[in-house]
C-alpha positions as CSV (number, residue, x, y, z in Angstrom):
1,M,100.9,115.2,108.3
2,S,103.4,117.0,106.3
3,E,106.3,114.4,107.6
4,I,104.3,111.4,106.3
5,E,103.6,113.3,103.0
6,S,107.2,114.2,102.7
7,H,108.4,110.6,103.5
8,C,105.9,108.9,101.2
9,R,106.9,111.6,98.4
10,K,110.5,110.4,98.7
11,A,109.5,106.8,98.8
12,A,107.7,107.2,95.8
13,R,110.4,108.9,93.9
14,G,112.9,106.4,95.1
15,A,110.8,103.5,93.5
16,G,111.1,105.3,90.2
17,L,107.7,107.3,90.0
18,S,108.2,110.7,88.2
19,W,108.5,113.7,90.4
20,G,104.8,114.8,89.6
21,E,103.6,111.1,90.4
22,A,105.8,111.1,93.4
23,E,103.9,114.5,94.6
24,E,100.7,113.1,94.0
25,A,101.5,110.0,95.8
26,G,102.5,111.8,99.1
27,Q,99.4,114.1,98.9
28,A,97.2,111.1,98.2
29,V,98.8,109.4,101.5
30,R,98.3,112.6,103.6
31,R,94.6,112.9,102.6
32,L,94.3,109.2,103.6
33,C,95.9,109.7,106.9
34,A,93.7,112.8,107.6
35,A,90.6,110.6,107.3
36,G,92.3,108.0,109.7
37,L,93.0,105.5,106.9
38,A,96.1,103.5,106.4
39,G,97.6,105.4,103.5
40,A,101.2,105.0,104.2
41,D,100.6,100.9,104.1
42,A,98.7,101.0,101.0
43,L,101.6,103.1,99.3
44,L,103.9,100.6,100.4
45,A,102.0,97.8,99.1
46,Y,101.9,99.4,95.9
47,L,105.6,100.3,95.7
48,T,106.5,97.1,96.8
49,A,104.5,95.2,94.1
50,R,105.6,97.5,91.5
51,D,109.5,97.0,92.5
52,A,108.7,93.4,92.4
53,G,107.1,93.7,88.8
54,T,103.6,92.3,89.9
55,V,101.7,95.4,89.2
56,K,99.7,95.1,85.9
57,T,100.1,97.7,83.1
58,G,97.6,100.5,83.5
59,A,97.0,99.5,87.0
60,C,99.0,102.3,88.9
61,P,96.4,104.2,91.2
62,I,98.6,107.3,91.3
63,K,98.5,107.6,87.3
64,L,94.8,106.7,87.3
65,G,94.0,109.2,90.1
66,S,95.7,111.9,88.3
67,Q,94.1,111.2,84.9
68,M,90.9,111.5,86.8
69,I,91.5,114.9,88.2
70,D,92.9,116.1,84.9
71,G,89.5,115.5,83.4
72,A,90.3,112.2,81.6
73,N,87.9,109.0,82.0
74,P,90.5,106.3,82.5
75,A,89.7,102.8,82.2
76,L,89.3,101.4,85.5
77,A,89.5,97.8,84.5
78,A,92.3,96.9,86.9
79,C,93.9,99.0,90.0
80,H,96.6,97.9,92.4
81,S,96.1,99.4,95.9
82,P,92.6,101.1,94.9
83,L,92.5,102.9,98.3
84,L,95.0,105.1,96.8
85,L,92.4,106.3,94.3
86,L,90.1,107.6,97.0
87,P,92.1,111.2,97.5
88,F,91.8,111.7,93.9
89,L,88.2,110.9,93.7
90,S,87.6,113.1,96.8
91,L,88.8,116.0,94.7
92,L,86.2,115.3,92.0
93,A,83.6,114.9,94.7
94,E,84.5,118.4,96.2
95,D,84.4,119.9,92.6
96,Q,80.9,118.2,91.6
97,G,79.3,118.9,95.2
98,N,78.3,115.1,95.4
99,A,79.5,112.1,97.2
100,L,80.9,109.5,95.2
101,A,81.4,105.7,95.6
102,L,84.3,103.8,94.1
103,Q,83.2,99.9,93.9
104,G,85.0,96.9,92.2
105,R,84.5,93.3,92.6
106,V,85.9,93.4,96.1
107,F,86.8,97.0,96.9
108,H,84.4,99.5,98.1
109,G,85.0,103.2,99.1
110,M,83.3,106.5,99.3
111,V,84.1,110.2,99.5
112,T,82.2,113.2,100.3
113,P,82.3,116.8,99.0
114,E,83.4,118.1,102.4
115,G,86.7,116.1,102.1
116,G,85.5,112.7,103.8
117,I,87.2,109.6,102.7
118,Y,85.6,106.1,103.8
119,L,86.9,102.6,103.3
120,I,83.9,100.1,103.4
121,Q,85.6,96.9,101.9
122,P,89.4,96.7,101.5
123,A,91.1,95.2,98.6
124,S,94.9,95.2,97.5
125,E,93.9,94.8,94.0
126,D,90.7,94.8,92.2
127,T,89.2,94.8,88.7
128,D,85.9,96.2,87.2
129,L,86.1,99.3,89.2
130,S,83.4,102.0,88.7
131,I,82.5,105.2,90.1
132,R,78.9,106.3,90.9
133,P,77.1,109.2,93.0
134,T,76.0,108.0,96.5
135,T,75.1,109.7,99.8
136,A,77.7,109.6,102.6
137,P,78.1,110.9,106.1
138,T,80.1,113.9,107.0
139,A,83.7,113.2,108.1
140,E,85.7,114.1,111.1
141,L,89.3,114.9,109.9
142,V,92.3,113.6,111.8
143,W,95.6,115.9,112.3
144,R,98.2,113.6,113.1
145,A,99.2,110.6,110.8
146,K,99.4,107.1,112.3
147,C,102.2,104.9,110.6
148,A,103.5,101.7,112.2
149,Q,107.4,101.8,112.4
150,D,107.8,98.9,110.4
151,T,105.7,100.5,107.5
152,Y,107.9,103.8,108.0
153,D,111.1,101.9,107.9
154,A,110.2,100.0,104.5
155,L,109.3,103.3,103.1
156,N,112.6,104.6,104.1
157,L,114.3,101.9,102.0
158,F,112.8,103.5,99.0
159,C,113.6,107.0,100.3
160,Q,117.5,106.1,100.6
161,R,117.3,105.5,96.7
162,T,116.9,109.3,96.2
163,Y,120.0,110.1,98.3
164,A,123.2,111.2,96.4
165,P,126.2,109.0,97.2
166,E,128.9,110.4,99.6
167,T,132.1,111.3,97.8
168,D,135.5,113.1,98.9
169,A,134.6,115.9,96.4
170,S,131.3,116.6,98.0
171,R,132.6,116.6,101.5
172,A,135.5,119.0,100.4
173,K,132.5,121.4,99.2
174,G,131.1,121.1,102.7
175,A,128.5,118.5,102.2
176,G,127.6,116.4,105.5
177,A,128.4,117.0,108.9
178,G,132.1,117.3,108.6
179,E,134.2,116.7,111.7
180,D,131.7,118.4,114.3
181,G,130.8,114.9,115.8
182,N,127.4,114.5,113.9
183,S,128.8,112.3,111.4
């Protein structure tokens, strides 16, 4: 799980999210993967749409989720990749000791105070999201993240934006593999 979290954190940073937002994105994907859900796919969909400029202002699931766990009550009028909101909502459910549902016009998910995250109806983007108390079964956590190779490779393109360019000066100071055959 730590590898997918780290990879997604780098991808989020490479896509232009702040370090704090990138950290939250990585942790959200990890929690989704632990629930057996396609967190990396959801993050890739969001980052790709964000990179293309098609995400509406105020519809960032990472910012909305961070605001929720910081005690704010953000307007959930629109959200791209609402699946990414569920890990944040899960933290609220744990704090409150109640299962919570997140539902929009299409999207529907729920979380339990034990850390369970359930996707009932997926949506890549949704409006009129609301949070309400609900009942949900207990969850079994997964200990190994599943991520399709093409998703991992696409996230890697965002990761590569965070790497420093190779220079003669950095090599002279010992950066890189040098001449030991690992280049």
